[in-house]
C-alpha positions, 0 to 999 in steps of 0.5 A: 564958365562957372566963374563968369556965370556966378559973376553975372548972377551977382551983378559984377560987370567988371570982375577981377578974376585971379587964377592962382592958389590962394592957400600959398600966401601967408594970410597975415601978410595981407593988407587992406590993399589986398581986400575985396568988397565981394568974394565969390568962391567955388573952391576945390574942397577935398583936395590935398595940399602940401603939409607946409600950407598950414604954416600960412595960417595962424595956429588956431586956423591951421587945418588939413581941411581945404574948406577951413583954409579957404574960409580963413582966406576969405576972412582975411581978404573980405573988406568990412561990410563986404559980401561973399558967396561961397559954396561949402561942403556938407558939414562945414557950418556945424563942425566942432574943430578949433578952426571951424569954431574960430571961423564961425565966431569971426564971421559972426562978429563981422556981420 
């Protein structure tokens, strides 16, 4: 229900909704065909993932925080000039660990 409501609010009449764990694929394996113009995400932050999930990300983006990992997935899946609407946990935007700083820098460069 939340997904469909979010789609309607953002003017998407024919959305592609995937029911899968986005963190299980190596982000470096994504190609231009795997990118989207719009990404809407209300991720399950604070959850736990298997330890090997970090191996699906470059070392500077690997983190035990699921919010960091989902933002990295968005960076690799969003087309240039694409847009994203993402619900983030408190403290995400001003974090100081390597993954957050790298994510913030790359996001700023894309804008």
